[in-house]
Every structure is written in structure tokens, then in C-alpha cells.
BAMAR-30625 format. One record per residue (C-alpha): residue number from 1; residue in one letter; chain; z, x, y negated. Coordinates in Angstrom, 3 decimals. Layout:
N
+-----+------+-----+----------+----------+----------+
! seq ! type ! mol !        w !        u !        v !
+-----+------+-----+----------+----------+----------+
! NUM !    a !   A !        Z !        X !        Y !
...
+-----+------+-----+----------+----------+----------+
//
This chain:
349
+-----+------+-----+----------+----------+----------+
! seq ! type ! mol !        w !        u !        v !
+-----+------+-----+----------+----------+----------+
!   1 !    m !   A ! -200.026 ! -231.437 !   47.202 !
!   2 !    i !   A ! -202.969 ! -230.991 !   49.754 !
!   3 !    v !   A ! -201.633 ! -228.160 !   51.523 !
!   4 !    r !   A ! -203.872 ! -226.222 !   53.845 !
!   5 !    l !   A ! -201.996 ! -223.787 !   57.232 !
!   6 !    a !   A ! -203.813 ! -220.910 !   58.873 !
!   7 !    a !   A ! -202.444 ! -219.051 !   61.768 !
!   8 !    y !   A ! -203.380 ! -215.999 !   63.833 !
!   9 !    s !   A ! -201.155 ! -215.488 !   66.613 !
!  10 !    a !   A ! -199.387 ! -218.085 !   69.409 !
!  11 !    k !   A ! -195.939 ! -217.998 !   67.172 !
!  12 !    g !   A ! -197.383 ! -218.529 !   63.876 !
!  13 !    m !   A ! -198.878 ! -221.634 !   65.463 !
!  14 !    e !   A ! -196.099 ! -223.020 !   66.071 !
!  15 !    t !   A ! -194.261 ! -222.366 !   62.925 !
!  16 !    e !   A ! -197.284 ! -223.594 !   61.484 !
!  17 !    v !   A ! -196.648 ! -226.938 !   62.936 !
!  18 !    r !   A ! -193.217 ! -226.962 !   62.179 !
!  19 !    i !   A ! -193.963 ! -226.570 !   58.224 !
!  20 !    a !   A ! -196.485 ! -228.656 !   57.991 !
!  21 !    d !   A ! -194.302 ! -231.355 !   59.864 !
!  22 !    a !   A ! -191.640 ! -230.764 !   57.352 !
!  23 !    l !   A ! -194.048 ! -231.382 !   54.689 !
!  24 !    k !   A ! -195.573 ! -234.319 !   55.793 !
!  25 !    g !   A ! -192.127 ! -235.811 !   56.096 !
!  26 !    k !   A ! -191.660 ! -234.661 !   51.986 !
!  27 !    g !   A ! -194.930 ! -236.966 !   51.165 !
!  28 !    h !   A ! -196.963 ! -233.867 !   50.915 !
!  29 !    e !   A ! -200.900 ! -233.921 !   52.921 !
!  30 !    c !   A ! -201.152 ! -231.049 !   55.258 !
!  31 !    l !   A ! -203.662 ! -229.667 !   57.761 !
!  32 !    c !   A ! -202.905 ! -226.581 !   59.740 !
!  33 !    f !   A ! -205.686 ! -224.541 !   61.310 !
!  34 !    a !   A ! -205.112 ! -221.810 !   63.708 !
!  35 !    s !   A ! -207.726 ! -219.201 !   65.926 !
!  36 !    s !   A ! -209.813 ! -220.579 !   68.432 !
!  37 !    k !   A ! -207.705 ! -219.155 !   71.026 !
!  38 !    y !   A ! -203.869 ! -221.295 !   69.899 !
!  39 !    s !   A ! -206.064 ! -223.909 !   68.226 !
!  40 !    r !   A ! -205.044 ! -227.356 !   70.033 !
!  41 !    g !   A ! -204.874 ! -231.330 !   68.814 !
!  42 !    e !   A ! -204.557 ! -231.648 !   65.802 !
!  43 !    v !   A ! -204.061 ! -227.502 !   64.784 !
!  44 !    l !   A ! -207.872 ! -227.419 !   64.002 !
!  45 !    p !   A ! -210.010 ! -224.160 !   64.827 !
!  46 !    i !   A ! -210.743 ! -221.293 !   61.891 !
!  47 !    e !   A ! -214.804 ! -220.971 !   61.840 !
!  48 !    g !   A ! -215.995 ! -217.515 !   60.783 !
!  49 !    s !   A ! -213.085 ! -215.371 !   58.825 !
!  50 !    a !   A ! -210.072 ! -215.828 !   57.168 !
!  51 !    v !   A ! -211.492 ! -214.939 !   53.779 !
!  52 !    s !   A ! -214.383 ! -218.051 !   54.764 !
!  53 !    w !   A ! -211.126 ! -219.868 !   55.637 !
!  54 !    a !   A ! -209.582 ! -219.254 !   52.075 !
!  55 !    k !   A ! -212.628 ! -219.462 !   50.054 !
!  56 !    e !   A ! -212.779 ! -223.148 !   51.093 !
!  57 !    g !   A ! -208.879 ! -223.324 !   50.984 !
!  58 !    f !   A ! -209.153 ! -222.489 !   47.397 !
!  59 !    e !   A ! -212.112 ! -225.167 !   46.618 !
!  60 !    k !   A ! -210.409 ! -228.415 !   48.162 !
!  61 !    a !   A ! -206.632 ! -227.686 !   48.478 !
!  62 !    d !   A ! -203.417 ! -227.310 !   46.350 !
!  63 !    a !   A ! -201.649 ! -224.476 !   48.281 !
!  64 !    l !   A ! -202.689 ! -222.491 !   51.700 !
!  65 !    i !   A ! -199.359 ! -221.161 !   53.752 !
!  66 !    f !   A ! -200.251 ! -218.129 !   55.920 !
!  67 !    c !   A ! -197.890 ! -217.748 !   58.801 !
!  68 !    c !   A ! -199.061 ! -214.661 !   59.365 !
!  69 !    a !   A ! -198.766 ! -211.091 !   58.233 !
!  70 !    s !   A ! -199.185 ! -210.531 !   54.609 !
!  71 !    g !   A ! -201.786 ! -207.972 !   54.776 !
!  72 !    i !   A ! -204.027 ! -210.849 !   56.194 !
!  73 !    a !   A ! -203.370 ! -213.544 !   53.760 !
!  74 !    v !   A ! -203.886 ! -210.533 !   50.664 !
!  75 !    r !   A ! -207.080 ! -209.712 !   52.075 !
!  76 !    a !   A ! -208.280 ! -213.261 !   52.615 !
!  77 !    i !   A ! -207.211 ! -214.281 !   49.184 !
!  78 !    a !   A ! -208.583 ! -211.408 !   47.531 !
!  79 !    p !   A ! -212.061 ! -212.347 !   46.825 !
!  80 !    w !   A ! -211.299 ! -215.665 !   45.269 !
!  81 !    v !   A ! -207.821 ! -214.702 !   42.807 !
!  82 !    k !   A ! -209.034 ! -215.840 !   39.400 !
!  83 !    s !   A ! -206.554 ! -217.205 !   37.124 !
!  84 !    k !   A ! -203.034 ! -218.349 !   37.322 !
!  85 !    t !   A ! -204.154 ! -221.453 !   35.620 !
!  86 !    t !   A ! -206.566 ! -222.491 !   38.248 !
!  87 !    d !   A ! -205.852 ! -220.868 !   41.602 !
!  88 !    p !   A ! -203.941 ! -222.684 !   43.987 !
!  89 !    a !   A ! -200.082 ! -221.994 !   45.586 !
!  90 !    v !   A ! -200.367 ! -219.232 !   48.254 !
!  91 !    i !   A ! -197.699 ! -218.459 !   50.744 !
!  92 !    v !   A ! -197.259 ! -216.338 !   53.574 !
!  93 !    t !   A ! -194.695 ! -216.778 !   56.209 !
!  94 !    d !   A ! -193.893 ! -214.492 !   59.128 !
!  95 !    e !   A ! -195.278 ! -216.038 !   62.448 !
!  96 !    m !   A ! -191.172 ! -216.370 !   63.207 !
!  97 !    g !   A ! -190.612 ! -218.300 !   60.017 !
!  98 !    h !   A ! -188.231 ! -216.139 !   58.989 !
!  99 !    f !   A ! -189.241 ! -214.718 !   55.093 !
! 100 !    v !   A ! -190.920 ! -217.523 !   52.540 !
! 101 !    i !   A ! -192.742 ! -215.328 !   50.253 !
! 102 !    p !   A ! -195.026 ! -216.686 !   47.414 !
! 103 !    l !   A ! -198.090 ! -214.460 !   46.607 !
! 104 !    l !   A ! -199.939 ! -216.726 !   43.961 !
! 105 !    s !   A ! -199.321 ! -219.371 !   41.175 !
! 106 !    g !   A ! -195.800 ! -219.049 !   41.658 !
! 107 !    h !   A ! -194.943 ! -221.672 !   38.614 !
! 108 !    i !   A ! -198.217 ! -223.191 !   37.757 !
! 109 !    g !   A ! -199.520 ! -223.851 !   41.286 !
! 110 !    g !   A ! -195.872 ! -224.459 !   42.337 !
! 111 !    a !   A ! -195.502 ! -222.066 !   44.852 !
! 112 !    n !   A ! -191.930 ! -221.068 !   43.747 !
! 113 !    e !   A ! -191.017 ! -224.424 !   44.486 !
! 114 !    l !   A ! -192.740 ! -225.086 !   47.770 !
! 115 !    a !   A ! -191.469 ! -221.362 !   49.499 !
! 116 !    l !   A ! -187.822 ! -223.351 !   48.524 !
! 117 !    e !   A ! -188.711 ! -226.589 !   49.829 !
! 118 !    i !   A ! -189.932 ! -224.709 !   53.316 !
! 119 !    a !   A ! -187.147 ! -222.506 !   53.293 !
! 120 !    d !   A ! -184.574 ! -225.087 !   53.012 !
! 121 !    a !   A ! -186.568 ! -227.325 !   55.822 !
! 122 !    i !   A ! -187.052 ! -224.958 !   58.290 !
! 123 !    g !   A ! -183.774 ! -222.872 !   57.638 !
! 124 !    s !   A ! -185.848 ! -219.413 !   56.470 !
! 125 !    t !   A ! -184.920 ! -217.546 !   54.275 !
! 126 !    p !   A ! -186.773 ! -217.279 !   50.630 !
! 127 !    v !   A ! -188.420 ! -213.978 !   48.693 !
! 128 !    v !   A ! -189.098 ! -214.880 !   45.406 !
! 129 !    t !   A ! -190.492 ! -211.895 !   42.792 !
! 130 !    t !   A ! -191.048 ! -213.875 !   39.618 !
! 131 !    a !   A ! -189.024 ! -212.408 !   36.767 !
! 132 !    t !   A ! -187.240 ! -214.907 !   35.599 !
! 133 !    d !   A ! -186.663 ! -216.606 !   38.458 !
! 134 !    i !   A ! -184.477 ! -214.225 !   39.513 !
! 135 !    h !   A ! -182.575 ! -213.730 !   36.731 !
! 136 !    g !   A ! -182.323 ! -217.058 !   35.865 !
! 137 !    l !   A ! -183.550 ! -217.546 !   33.114 !
! 138 !    f !   A ! -185.939 ! -220.496 !   31.418 !
! 139 !    a !   A ! -189.591 ! -220.142 !   32.497 !
! 140 !    v !   A ! -192.474 ! -221.892 !   30.296 !
! 141 !    d !   A ! -195.017 ! -221.996 !   32.450 !
! 142 !    v !   A ! -192.495 ! -224.181 !   35.866 !
! 143 !    f !   A ! -191.225 ! -226.713 !   32.286 !
! 144 !    a !   A ! -194.531 ! -227.336 !   31.299 !
! 145 !    t !   A ! -195.909 ! -228.014 !   35.080 !
! 146 !    k !   A ! -192.867 ! -230.671 !   35.907 !
! 147 !    n !   A ! -193.131 ! -232.006 !   32.159 !
! 148 !    h !   A ! -197.629 ! -232.567 !   32.249 !
! 149 !    l !   A ! -197.821 ! -230.022 !   29.450 !
! 150 !    k !   A ! -200.722 ! -228.312 !   29.011 !
! 151 !    i !   A ! -199.905 ! -224.648 !   28.072 !
! 152 !    g !   A ! -202.076 ! -223.570 !   24.681 !
! 153 !    s !   A ! -202.553 ! -219.749 !   25.263 !
! 154 !    m !   A ! -201.512 ! -218.485 !   28.078 !
! 155 !    k !   A ! -201.564 ! -214.835 !   26.365 !
! 156 !    l !   A ! -198.344 ! -216.391 !   24.160 !
! 157 !    a !   A ! -196.451 ! -218.068 !   27.529 !
! 158 !    k !   A ! -196.615 ! -214.253 !   28.457 !
! 159 !    e !   A ! -195.273 ! -212.781 !   25.604 !
! 160 !    i !   A ! -192.368 ! -216.115 !   25.322 !
! 161 !    s !   A ! -191.460 ! -214.765 !   29.377 !
! 162 !    a !   A ! -190.970 ! -211.385 !   27.270 !
! 163 !    e !   A ! -189.132 ! -211.885 !   24.954 !
! 164 !    l !   A ! -186.701 ! -213.943 !   26.633 !
! 165 !    l !   A ! -186.402 ! -211.023 !   29.542 !
! 166 !    a !   A ! -185.666 ! -208.833 !   26.457 !
! 167 !    g !   A ! -182.475 ! -211.211 !   26.162 !
! 168 !    n !   A ! -184.055 ! -212.970 !   22.508 !
! 169 !    p !   A ! -184.085 ! -216.456 !   21.784 !
! 170 !    v !   A ! -187.248 ! -218.603 !   21.053 !
! 171 !    g !   A ! -187.836 ! -221.844 !   18.949 !
! 172 !    f !   A ! -187.765 ! -224.994 !   20.163 !
! 173 !    y !   A ! -189.326 ! -228.471 !   18.729 !
! 174 !    s !   A ! -190.954 ! -231.476 !   19.554 !
! 175 !    d !   A ! -192.487 ! -234.101 !   18.541 !
! 176 !    v !   A ! -192.087 ! -235.999 !   22.266 !
! 177 !    p !   A ! -188.495 ! -237.357 !   23.146 !
! 178 !    y !   A ! -186.295 ! -235.214 !   25.038 !
! 179 !    e !   A ! -184.237 ! -235.500 !   28.000 !
! 180 !    g !   A ! -180.314 ! -232.745 !   28.688 !
! 181 !    k !   A ! -179.620 ! -229.846 !   27.010 !
! 182 !    l !   A ! -181.597 ! -227.144 !   25.329 !
! 183 !    p !   A ! -181.016 ! -223.950 !   27.542 !
! 184 !    n !   A ! -179.161 ! -221.859 !   25.619 !
! 185 !    c !   A ! -182.096 ! -218.921 !   25.366 !
! 186 !    l !   A ! -184.091 ! -222.010 !   23.030 !
! 187 !    w !   A ! -183.130 ! -222.778 !   19.695 !
! 188 !    g !   A ! -183.569 ! -226.365 !   18.194 !
! 189 !    t !   A ! -184.673 ! -226.355 !   14.636 !
! 190 !    s !   A ! -181.370 ! -227.574 !   13.120 !
! 191 !    e !   A ! -179.323 ! -224.596 !   14.687 !
! 192 !    d !   A ! -177.897 ! -223.399 !   11.247 !
! 193 !    g !   A ! -177.330 ! -219.855 !    9.536 !
! 194 !    k !   A ! -179.910 ! -218.564 !   12.597 !
! 195 !    v !   A ! -182.418 ! -217.108 !   11.665 !
! 196 !    i !   A ! -185.838 ! -218.211 !   12.347 !
! 197 !    p !   A ! -187.063 ! -216.622 !   16.072 !
! 198 !    k !   A ! -190.302 ! -214.274 !   16.002 !
! 199 !    y !   A ! -191.353 ! -217.169 !   19.231 !
! 200 !    g !   A ! -191.252 ! -220.340 !   19.343 !
! 201 !    i !   A ! -192.170 ! -223.662 !   21.693 !
! 202 !    w !   A ! -193.666 ! -226.849 !   20.542 !
! 203 !    v !   A ! -194.738 ! -230.095 !   21.915 !
! 204 !    s !   A ! -197.311 ! -231.030 !   20.332 !
! 205 !    k !   A ! -201.184 ! -232.793 !   20.589 !
! 206 !    d !   A ! -202.085 ! -231.478 !   17.209 !
! 207 !    k !   A ! -202.394 ! -227.640 !   17.593 !
! 208 !    t !   A ! -202.241 ! -227.219 !   14.287 !
! 209 !    k !   A ! -198.626 ! -227.450 !   13.307 !
! 210 !    s !   A ! -196.689 ! -223.903 !   13.203 !
! 211 !    f !   A ! -192.727 ! -223.482 !   12.545 !
! 212 !    y !   A ! -193.093 ! -220.438 !   13.535 !
! 213 !    r !   A ! -194.697 ! -216.651 !   13.451 !
! 214 !    n !   A ! -195.806 ! -217.362 !   16.609 !
! 215 !    t !   A ! -196.034 ! -221.028 !   17.797 !
! 216 !    l !   A ! -196.882 ! -222.143 !   22.017 !
! 217 !    h !   A ! -198.053 ! -225.137 !   22.019 !
! 218 !    l !   A ! -197.556 ! -226.906 !   24.793 !
! 219 !    i !   A ! -199.789 ! -230.706 !   24.717 !
! 220 !    p !   A ! -198.259 ! -233.171 !   26.423 !
! 221 !    q !   A ! -200.678 ! -234.765 !   29.321 !
! 222 !    i !   A ! -199.804 ! -238.665 !   28.790 !
! 223 !    y !   A ! -202.797 ! -240.596 !   29.667 !
! 224 !    t !   A ! -204.748 ! -240.556 !   33.352 !
! 225 !    v !   A ! -208.280 ! -241.726 !   33.576 !
! 226 !    g !   A ! -209.398 ! -244.333 !   36.541 !
! 227 !    l !   A ! -213.055 ! -243.379 !   37.404 !
! 228 !    g !   A ! -215.455 ! -245.588 !   39.341 !
! 229 !    c !   A ! -219.156 ! -244.338 !   39.961 !
! 230 !    k !   A ! -221.717 ! -245.523 !   42.467 !
! 231 !    k !   A ! -222.773 ! -242.730 !   44.893 !
! 232 !    g !   A ! -224.469 ! -240.048 !   44.535 !
! 233 !    k !   A ! -223.470 ! -240.269 !   40.619 !
! 234 !    p !   A ! -224.927 ! -236.768 !   39.197 !
! 235 !    f !   A ! -222.029 ! -234.923 !   37.424 !
! 236 !    e !   A ! -224.019 ! -234.627 !   33.995 !
! 237 !    e !   A ! -224.348 ! -238.502 !   33.643 !
! 238 !    l !   A ! -220.340 ! -238.754 !   34.777 !
! 239 !    e !   A ! -219.131 ! -236.184 !   32.179 !
! 240 !    a !   A ! -221.467 ! -237.307 !   29.482 !
! 241 !    f !   A ! -219.568 ! -240.745 !   30.346 !
! 242 !    f !   A ! -216.144 ! -239.785 !   30.172 !
! 243 !    l !   A ! -215.879 ! -237.767 !   27.081 !
! 244 !    r !   A ! -217.533 ! -240.451 !   24.893 !
! 245 !    q !   A ! -214.842 ! -242.946 !   26.593 !
! 246 !    l !   A ! -212.469 ! -240.263 !   25.476 !
! 247 !    e !   A ! -213.879 ! -240.097 !   21.869 !
! 248 !    a !   A ! -214.059 ! -243.786 !   21.577 !
! 249 !    a !   A ! -210.283 ! -243.751 !   22.866 !
! 250 !    g !   A ! -209.427 ! -240.957 !   19.987 !
! 251 !    i !   A ! -207.830 ! -238.480 !   23.239 !
! 252 !    e !   A ! -209.112 ! -234.824 !   24.430 !
! 253 !    a !   A ! -209.748 ! -234.401 !   27.706 !
! 254 !    a !   A ! -206.703 ! -231.665 !   27.612 !
! 255 !    e !   A ! -204.405 ! -234.693 !   27.398 !
! 256 !    v !   A ! -205.793 ! -235.913 !   30.715 !
! 257 !    r !   A ! -203.325 ! -235.872 !   33.663 !
! 258 !    a !   A ! -204.891 ! -236.869 !   36.296 !
! 259 !    i !   A ! -208.263 ! -238.345 !   36.657 !
! 260 !    a !   A ! -208.187 ! -241.164 !   39.633 !
! 261 !    s !   A ! -210.411 ! -243.216 !   42.186 !
! 262 !    i !   A ! -210.723 ! -245.058 !   45.041 !
! 263 !    d !   A ! -210.499 ! -242.588 !   48.397 !
! 264 !    l !   A ! -213.926 ! -243.727 !   49.454 !
! 265 !    k !   A ! -214.835 ! -241.308 !   46.397 !
! 266 !    k !   A ! -212.545 ! -238.329 !   47.366 !
! 267 !    d !   A ! -216.015 ! -236.391 !   48.324 !
! 268 !    e !   A ! -218.261 ! -237.877 !   45.708 !
! 269 !    e !   A ! -219.654 ! -234.307 !   44.301 !
! 270 !    g !   A ! -219.445 ! -235.556 !   40.227 !
! 271 !    l !   A ! -216.018 ! -236.350 !   40.259 !
! 272 !    i !   A ! -214.847 ! -233.101 !   42.034 !
! 273 !    t !   A ! -216.513 ! -231.084 !   39.633 !
! 274 !    l !   A ! -215.602 ! -233.032 !   36.521 !
! 275 !    s !   A ! -212.152 ! -232.272 !   38.001 !
! 276 !    k !   A ! -212.530 ! -228.709 !   38.224 !
! 277 !    k !   A ! -215.001 ! -228.306 !   35.282 !
! 278 !    y !   A ! -211.590 ! -229.841 !   33.470 !
! 279 !    k !   A ! -208.879 ! -228.267 !   35.183 !
! 280 !    i !   A ! -207.573 ! -232.037 !   35.934 !
! 281 !    p !   A ! -206.312 ! -232.993 !   39.101 !
! 282 !    f !   A ! -208.452 ! -234.997 !   40.767 !
! 283 !    m !   A ! -206.459 ! -238.495 !   42.775 !
! 284 !    c !   A ! -207.485 ! -241.085 !   45.292 !
! 285 !    y !   A ! -206.180 ! -244.104 !   46.585 !
! 286 !    s !   A ! -206.721 ! -246.448 !   49.721 !
! 287 !    a !   A ! -207.581 ! -249.520 !   48.942 !
! 288 !    d !   A ! -204.514 ! -250.845 !   50.064 !
! 289 !    e !   A ! -202.532 ! -248.404 !   47.831 !
! 290 !    l !   A ! -204.474 ! -250.005 !   44.856 !
! 291 !    n !   A ! -203.819 ! -253.258 !   45.591 !
! 292 !    a !   A ! -200.548 ! -253.050 !   46.121 !
! 293 !    l !   A ! -199.851 ! -252.712 !   41.998 !
! 294 !    d !   A ! -198.715 ! -255.204 !   40.122 !
! 295 !    g !   A ! -200.064 ! -255.931 !   36.701 !
! 296 !    e !   A ! -203.722 ! -257.737 !   35.210 !
! 297 !    f !   A ! -206.914 ! -256.071 !   35.831 !
! 298 !    s !   A ! -210.507 ! -256.380 !   35.395 !
! 299 !    s !   A ! -212.234 ! -258.433 !   38.498 !
! 300 !    s !   A ! -215.363 ! -257.752 !   40.230 !
! 301 !    s !   A ! -215.802 ! -259.864 !   43.489 !
! 302 !    f !   A ! -219.238 ! -257.403 !   43.761 !
! 303 !    v !   A ! -216.722 ! -254.593 !   43.499 !
! 304 !    n !   A ! -213.917 ! -255.976 !   45.773 !
! 305 !    k !   A ! -216.900 ! -256.672 !   48.235 !
! 306 !    t !   A ! -217.985 ! -253.573 !   48.034 !
! 307 !    t !   A ! -214.625 ! -251.273 !   47.819 !
! 308 !    g !   A ! -212.134 ! -253.829 !   48.925 !
! 309 !    v !   A ! -210.497 ! -253.488 !   44.971 !
! 310 !    d !   A ! -211.129 ! -255.926 !   42.749 !
! 311 !    c !   A ! -211.493 ! -253.421 !   39.954 !
! 312 !    v !   A ! -210.951 ! -249.442 !   40.703 !
! 313 !    c !   A ! -210.686 ! -247.845 !   37.516 !
! 314 !    e !   A ! -208.138 ! -250.126 !   36.253 !
! 315 !    r !   A ! -205.493 ! -249.796 !   39.021 !
! 316 !    a !   A ! -206.656 ! -245.521 !   39.658 !
! 317 !    a !   A ! -205.032 ! -245.607 !   36.141 !
! 318 !    v !   A ! -202.553 ! -246.929 !   37.065 !
! 319 !    a !   A ! -201.581 ! -245.812 !   40.339 !
! 320 !    a !   A ! -201.893 ! -241.802 !   39.413 !
! 321 !    g !   A ! -199.061 ! -242.804 !   36.739 !
! 322 !    g !   A ! -200.315 ! -244.324 !   33.651 !
! 323 !    k !   A ! -197.954 ! -247.800 !   33.665 !
! 324 !    d !   A ! -199.546 ! -249.143 !   30.107 !
! 325 !    i !   A ! -203.954 ! -250.058 !   30.110 !
! 326 !    v !   A ! -204.342 ! -248.538 !   26.934 !
! 327 !    r !   A ! -208.132 ! -249.325 !   27.265 !
! 328 !    r !   A ! -209.174 ! -251.002 !   30.081 !
! 329 !    k !   A ! -212.814 ! -250.841 !   31.720 !
! 330 !    q !   A ! -215.980 ! -250.081 !   30.685 !
! 331 !    a !   A ! -218.822 ! -249.879 !   32.201 !
! 332 !    e !   A ! -222.210 ! -248.521 !   32.025 !
! 333 !    n !   A ! -225.189 ! -247.620 !   34.570 !
! 334 !    g !   A ! -222.979 ! -247.981 !   37.669 !
! 335 !    m !   A ! -219.944 ! -246.500 !   36.093 !
! 336 !    t !   A ! -216.607 ! -247.055 !   35.368 !
! 337 !    f !   A ! -213.814 ! -245.886 !   32.844 !
! 338 !    a !   A ! -209.981 ! -247.302 !   32.279 !
! 339 !    l !   A ! -207.232 ! -245.562 !   30.641 !
! 340 !    g !   A ! -203.429 ! -245.547 !   31.345 !
! 341 !    k !   A ! -200.745 ! -244.080 !   29.374 !
! 342 !    c !   A ! -197.601 ! -242.483 !   31.513 !
! 343 !    q !   A ! -194.491 ! -242.601 !   29.122 !
! 344 !    e !   A ! -193.845 ! -240.271 !   26.450 !
! 345 !    v !   A ! -190.949 ! -238.035 !   27.524 !
! 346 !    i !   A ! -190.040 ! -234.125 !   29.093 !
! 347 !    s !   A ! -187.293 ! -233.324 !   30.130 !
! 348 !    f !   A ! -184.629 ! -230.435 !   30.594 !
! 349 !    e !   A ! -183.329 ! -230.857 !   34.117 !
+-----+------+-----+----------+----------+----------+
//
């Protein structure tokens, strides 16, 4: 996760540094900010208002952590809150770090899980308020996020949560193999002698399949796309190329888990815009990380001279989790594309 932290007091700054150090040790990328009076060293000064800081965080981070009064955090994020499917995780902790509270995107954005991680790391008390969590129930959005499944209808997902909270069973069927035991609240199609539930979950790329009166489709995101491009390549051209390549492979954008490239492209506006439009995470890797991958890849001496990697797109697709390359390097007008495929399995553990 890319995490941005903010503090507005000396104690808050000390707490955010503790949290950042703990999260960095777990593989998260952290950037600390504080009001100019308390910034120092790696703790950067907050330029402008808390609202403008939050705006930049919503655009560039996976999670925002406020080490201050909750009122500051709420007012800062209020203008930018749009949807639980796109908003970053937002967490607030008091300046002493006694309590850690997820405010936004608890499930899909991962705020609840991150809050528990922080609490465990610095000895805080987590305060989680989402209904399925406090009742210890199956949460379809958490399940979907952990298993890289795109939720077909947020409305149905909410209705299924309401069914579970009411104590009603929900059906489950999957075209993809799964590991672990179904929770008691989920009924498989082989439940002998039981009435078919009103609501059900179906893991499938085919959104027309239906076994229940109300079927929520979870679409497996089993593909990763590696993209390379010349600097300043217009978004419209990148998008058209991206969609043509997916169509040629018989893949929809909803099935893509990640768009990946080399870290030289981390600020490439066209790639960032593509990621945001299709709500697909944009992941970047260093030349060393890409070169360290095992496998047979296409090779270009020009690309190697320019980037330090013989093939950006294929290696990036593999680095993002697509262990099998199912569409090798496709090049067109300064753009390259490769498609990787991840293991098709989901888990209840």
C-alpha cells in the first residue's frame, strides 16, 4: 500500500513516525507530513490546508492516516469522498496513538485490516464499527478484495450483507476452484433438502449466469497487463491500444487485476489516467526487480539501453502476479502490451 500520514502536533508527529516505521517493516510505502512547525527530516511540511493535503492523498495514495482529532480528518476528506469502490482507506488515530479508527473504505479499501495491523504494531486499541465485523459475519466485499474479485453490483452486495445480518442464509457457487470451508451462512448448491436462498453469490466471468432470485456476480480478476510507452503518450492513444489488445485476447477490463510498468513510468499521466478510469491498480517496479524475474522474455537492446530492462511489458505483467504470459509483447507506435495470467483459485481462509 502507498500510505500518506499527517499530523498537526509534536506528539502526533511522533506517533505518525512510529506508525510509518512499523508499516514500512511490513512492506508498505509511507510518506509522512506534518504542519510546518513540526516537520523535520523525512517528515515533510504540509503545504496549504488539510483539505488540499487530503485531495492530493485521494489522488496518489491507497491509504491516508491522520494522527490528530477525528474532526480534522472528517473535514479534510469531506469534499473528496465519492464511492466505497474508489475512495482510499482513511484512518484516524489520536495524537498519542491510543486508539486507531477506520473512517472510510473499511472493507474494499482495506482500512479495517490496516487499522488492526497498526494497532498490533504499536499497541493501540482498534475501533472497528462496520456491522459485519462487529458481529463476526462473512463480508462479501472483504472476500472479494482479498481474492481479487470485482463486485458486479454494490447494491446487491449491500443487500447480501443485510441478509446475513438478519440471520438469513446466502447461496454460493463458483466457476473457480476454492480452498477452505464455506462459512455456515453460505449455502452451496448441493445443500440437500434446503430451500434455495433468496440471495446468492456466483463467482464467474459470465454475468448472465443466475441460480438465485438475486445473484451477485463476482468477476475473477486473473489477468495482469504490462504496459510500456514513450514519455508523454496521450491517454486517448493508450486507452485505445489497451482496449484493442484486451479485445484481441478475449478479455474485459473488469478481469484485469493490475496494470504494471517500470518505475520510470510512475508519473506517466496517460498510464495514471488509464488506471483511474478503469479502477485498476497501477503498479510500478524497479529495473532491478524486473531483471531479477526468472523466465523467457522478449528482448530489445534499445529498450534495455533506455530503461535498463530488456522487456518492460512482459516482465511487469509477471511481476504483478501474472506468472503465465498468455499474450506476449505487442508493440504499436511507441506503446507495448503484454498479458499475464494468475492462478485461478479463491480462498475462504
